[in-house]
C-alpha positions in Angstrom: -9.1 -37.4 22.7 -5.9 -35.9 21.4 -4.0 -33.1 22.5 -4.1 -30.2 20.4 -0.6 -28.9 18.8 0.6 -25.6 20.3 1.9 -24.2 16.8 -1.4 -25.2 14.8 -2.9 -23.0 18.1 -0.7 -20.2 17.9 -1.4 -20.1 13.8 -5.3 -20.6 14.3 -5.0 -17.5 16.7 -2.9 -15.3 14.8 -4.2 -12.3 13.2 -4.3 -13.0 9.6 -2.6 -10.2 7.8 -3.4 -9.2 4.0 -0.9 -7.6 2.0 -2.5 -5.8 -1.2 -0.5 -5.8 -4.6 -1.4 -3.8 -7.7 -0.4 -1.4 -10.3 -1.0 2.7 -9.6 -4.8 3.3 -9.8 -5.9 -0.4 -9.8 -8.0 0.3 -6.6 -5.6 -1.1 -4.0 -7.0 1.0 -1.2 -10.6 -0.2 -2.4 -9.9 -3.5 -2.1 -8.0 -3.2 1.3 -11.1 -1.3 2.9 -13.2 -4.0 1.9 -11.0 -6.7 3.1 -10.8 -5.5 6.6 -14.6 -5.0 7.0 -15.8 -3.6 10.1 -13.4 -5.5 12.3 -10.5 -5.3 10.8 -7.9 -2.5 10.2 -6.3 -1.1 7.4 -2.4 0.3 7.1 -2.0 2.5 5.0 1.6 3.4 3.8 0.3 6.5 2.1 -1.3 8.1 4.7 1.3 7.3 7.1 3.8 9.2 4.5 1.6 11.9 4.1 1.4 12.6 7.9 5.1 12.6 7.8 5.9 14.8 4.7 3.3 17.3 6.9 5.5 17.5 10.0 7.7 20.4 10.8 10.9 18.1 10.7 10.5 16.4 7.0 9.4 20.2 5.5 12.1 21.6 7.0 14.4 19.2 5.1 12.1 19.8 2.3 12.4 23.1 2.0 16.4 23.0 2.4 16.7 20.8 -0.5 13.4 22.1 -3.0 12.6 25.1 -2.1 9.4 26.7 -0.6 7.6 25.6 -3.6 7.4 22.1 -2.0 5.0 23.6 0.6 1.4 24.7 -0.7 -0.7 27.3 0.5 -2.4 25.4 3.2 0.8 24.5 4.7 0.6 21.4 4.2 3.4 19.5 1.5 2.8 19.7 -1.9 3.1 15.8 -3.1 2.3 17.2 -7.0 5.4 19.4 -7.2 7.8 16.7 -5.5 6.3 13.9 -7.6 7.3 15.8 -10.4 10.6 16.5 -9.0 11.7 13.0 -8.0 10.0 11.2 -10.4 12.0 13.1 -13.4 15.4 12.7 -10.8 16.8 9.4 -9.6 19.2 11.3 -7.0 16.2 13.8 -5.7 14.1 10.7 -5.3 16.4 8.9 -3.1 16.8 11.7 -0.6 13.0 11.6 -0.4 13.0 8.2 0.5 16.1 8.5 2.7 14.2 10.8 5.1 10.3 8.9 4.7 10.9 5.3 4.4 12.3 4.7 7.6 9.2 6.4 9.3 6.7 4.8 7.9 8.8 1.1 7.9 8.8 2.1 11.7 5.1 2.9 12.1 3.7 0.3 10.1 5.7 -2.4 12.1 4.7 -0.9 15.5 0.9 -0.6 14.6 0.7 -4.1 13.1 2.0 -5.5 16.2 -0.4 -3.4 18.4 -3.4 -4.6 16.1 -2.0 -8.2 16.2 -1.9 -8.1 20.1 -5.1 -6.8 20.2 -6.6 -9.6 18.3 -8.1 -7.0 15.6 -8.6 -9.6 12.2 -8.1 -9.0 9.8 -4.9 -6.5 9.7 -4.7 -5.6 5.9 -1.5 -3.8 4.5 -1.7 -1.1 2.1 1.7 -0.6 1.2 2.6 0.3 -2.6 6.1 -0.4 -2.3 5.2 -4.1 -0.4 7.7 -6.1 -2.3 10.3 -3.5 -3.4 11.6 -2.9 -0.4 10.6 -6.0 1.7 14.6 -6.2 2.2 13.8 -3.1 4.6 11.1 -3.6 6.0 10.3 -7.7 5.9 6.6 -7.3 5.8 6.1 -9.7 2.9 6.8 -12.7 5.0 4.2 -11.3 7.5 1.4 -11.8 5.4 -0.6 -14.7 5.5 -1.9 -14.0 1.9 -1.1 -11.4 -1.0 -4.2 -10.3 -3.1 -2.9 -8.6 -6.5 -5.9 -6.4 -7.9 -5.6 -6.3 -11.7 -7.0 -3.3 -14.0 -5.9 -3.0 -17.6 -3.1 -0.2 -17.8 -5.7 2.2 -20.2 -8.4 2.1 -17.4 -5.5 2.8 -14.7 -4.2 5.7 -16.7 -7.8 6.9 -17.2 -8.4 6.7 -13.2 -5.2 8.8 -12.4 -6.1 11.7 -15.3 -9.5 11.3 -13.6 -9.2 11.3 -10.0 -6.2 12.6 -9.5 -5.5 15.2 -12.0 -2.4 13.3 -13.6 -1.4 13.8 -17.0 -1.6 11.2 -19.9 1.1 8.6 -19.3 2.0 9.3 -15.8 0.8 6.1 -14.6 3.3 4.3 -16.6 6.1 6.7 -16.3 5.9 6.4 -12.4 5.7 2.4 -12.7 8.7 2.3 -14.4 10.8 2.9 -11.3 8.6 -0.1 -9.8 9.2 -3.8 -9.7 7.0 -5.5 -13.1 3.3 -6.0 -12.4 3.5 -9.7 -14.0 6.3 -10.4 -11.3 4.4 -8.9 -8.5 1.3 -10.9 -9.7 3.2 -14.4 -9.6 3.9 -13.5 -6.0 0.1 -13.1 -5.1 -2.3 -16.1 -3.6 -5.3 -14.7 -5.1 -6.2 -11.9 -8.0 -9.1 -9.7 -8.3 -9.9 -7.9 -11.3 -11.0 -4.4 -10.9 -12.4 -2.9 -14.2 -16.2 -2.4 -13.5 -18.4 -0.9 -10.9 -17.5 -0.6 -6.8 -20.5 -3.1 -7.0 -18.6 -6.0 -9.0 -15.5 -5.1 -7.2 -16.8 -5.6 -3.5 -18.4 -9.1 -5.4 -14.5 -10.2 -6.0 -13.4 -9.1 -2.7 -16.2 -10.9 -0.6 -15.3 -14.1 -3.1 -11.7 -13.9 -2.3 -12.4 -13.6 1.4 -15.3 -16.8 1.3 -12.0 -18.9 -0.3 -9.4 -18.1 2.2 -12.2 -18.7 5.1 -12.8 -22.1 3.4 -9.2 -23.2 3.7 
């Protein structure tokens, strides 16, 4: 009987971590949820960022920098107002990122360690700037697989207009400040096309999961 290699055993028992890549409104969150399934866990940078934006210390900074208009009538930070300000002003955007990114980074790393320690399988990273900010957080290197969600620009723009109330062309404007999508897609281990129904998307995700499990 051959003794097993401790490193191989450790690799087999390590919680798989899937990083989801793709353009704005491509369906990354829907893919992340399907990849995680009932037993896995999605770590969403957007959800953590929203919590940070709604916290009292950050809101105080926002009011000082952008005025009371940064806070909506419901007491939550007005993300639409902020987006309009920061995507047209690189200095304002940098200031906002300097406040929010460290909070998001620390929380994701802590949650990832906690989930891995409990043996959660899989852990899915729904982090829009996973590759752009990798020098800061190092999350890409922790991913066992990177999955790119592909959808044509006109489809993504229509979704953003319909679901987010964005103006036509806003997707392209925001993506101009991010890593080119073709560069992201070349980094991915798997690609999922998302321009049809949710059932078709789920089937595509399940096919990728089957390929991963067969490895």
